[in-house]
C-alpha angles and dihedrals in degrees: 000000000000113000124222090251092051091049092050092045090055092051091047091049089054090050092050091048091050091053096038100111090050092049094052091047090048091054090048091053093046092050092049091070109095091221097176119159109298091013100077099104099091091049092047092047090053090050092048089054092049091051094046090051087059091056095254121143107248127210113188117183142148128236088245087069096059132063107236106142095091096042126105110261096031116145124201115268117235134174093355141113107214090198083076097043099103121191127187129201118181118189118210101211129226129187093184104083128191097080129103118265123232142200116211109192139185133164122230100190114106134197119249114279094231122212108003092215088068091065126083088218141000103307090222095048099075116215129204118217113175108307094345133088115198134197141094110305096011092114100019089077127302091096087064093051089051092051091052095050096045093044087061090044089054092053090051091048091058091049099258136121131191112267091221134040117283120201115205108201125192109185141177132212093056091122096056116014115359088231092129092064089042089054091059090052091048087051088060103254113151135157142175090257141000133213124195112197101213115162097258100147099263093298129118116249103231100177138013133191123241118240136214122195117196143163124225115200119192126193123211136167122275120224141160113260087244085068100029091143090065091056132073117218111226090193095056091043090054090069089073092051091051090050092049093050091048086053089055090055092046092052091048091054091048094048094049102047089125093057109143095224102026106029090103091063120083095216114003093160110072130184118208137178105215099177137015130190133171150140132033106230136022093227097057138065105261115246096195142033133178131194126190110212144181130203130178130237123215125219106271093037119100125227090233094052094051092047089052090050090053092050092047092049093051093044092050092050091047090050092053090053094045089243103107094137092049100062120080131178123206127182105232110173137336114045091169128162121221116255138199123194098212116222121258106054120142089234091057091049090054092049092046090053092049093047093047092048094052102034100029091227135096118266110259124206132208142184116247118213090213138051138255138171094284092095093060093062099031107035100033103030104027096237112145101244129192127194110204134141146132133296120292134166139196097025113187090011138091087257095065113143142149128221111239096200089055089048090055095053093041091054088057091047092052093047090051091045091053089051093048095046103037098029120227141247133188113284114268121192089222089068093061103031 
C-alpha cells in the first residue's frame, strides 16, 4: 500500500525531473559568480532577483546594518569591509497558519581557488563531466542553495505551498566567522526549525567541532647578513611555536579518546597553519613573522579553556626562547563553540521520514571534524538545526565537485521534508503575489 508520503514523493520527483535542465543550469550560473569574501554582492543580487521573481519577500542587507558585536556567537572581524558583506533573506509567505515555520539556509561565500594551474579548468566556469559538476563553490555550498530553491519550486509545481512561513537565507562569512548567519538572527529571523543544506553525502551531521582562528606574531632582531649572528630570525624561531601548538592538538586528541562523538577518530582535532608572513628583505635577518592558525574544539571543551591553552602554549614557548615579550596572540576569525544536535527532535524525525521515503534507507548520522553555521542557530538560539545535503567531493581544493544525481534526489528529500515539517495547503495565488 502506497503511503501519503510515498505518493507525494513520487509527484515531487516528477516535478524535479521536469525542471531538471533548468536546475542544473541554475547551479552552473550560481557557481560562476566568484563570490569570494567581500565580493559576494553580485551573487547575492542575482539571488535576490531570482527570489523576487518567485514572489518571495526579499530582505537584502549588509552586516554593517545590524548590531552583532555584542551577540552570542560573534567572531572577531578581520580583513573585511562589512559594508560589502551582503546577506539575503527571502520569505516564502503563507496565509494558512497552524504549521511549523522553517529556516532553509545556505552560504554563498567561497574560499579562494588557489593557483589556477592546479585546476583542470577555470574554477568559476563550472564544467559537467558525467554526473558531476566541478568548480569552486559547486559543492561548498551552492549545490545546497540550489536544492533549497528547487525543492520549493517542486512543491509549487505540484500545487502545494508550505502551511507556515519559510525563510530562505543565503549568507556570507560562513567560511571565516559565521557572522553572516548571526546577522540574520540579529535581523530577527526565527523559526521552529532550521536546515542547512551542506554537501554532507545525504547524512545528518550529528556533531561538529568548534574552531578557533588566531594569529601569532613573533618579534626578532633585524641584522645585515654580514652580521647575521647579531640578529635573531623571527621566521626560524616560529618553527618552535608551530611545533608547540601541534603538540597541544596531539595532547588534546590523546586526552579525549573516550569522546562520545569523536572517540572513533584517531585525531579529530587538527592544528593548521593556513598562512605565514614575515621579513622585509631577503638580504637581512627577519625581525618579524606572523602565522594565521586554526585549531579545533571537541564537545565538552569550552572556548575559553582552549583559548587559555593556546595562550599558555605560546607563552611557554616564548619563555623557553627568552622572548616572552616578543610573542603576541590575536583572535582573528572563528571563535566557534562545538555543537551536538542530540537525537530525538521532531525535525530530525521529519527529515528521517523524507530521506527514507526517497532513498529507501535509514538516515545515517556522522560527526564532522570541522564547523559550520549550525551552531549559530542551535547552540546560541535554541533552534533545532539539521545539516543535511547531497554528495560533494574535494571541498576547498582544485578537485571540488558536486554529484548531480545526488542533487536530484536531495531536492526531492528537501521538498518532502518541507511538506512534512511545515504542512501544506493548496496553492493560492495570494501567497505568491
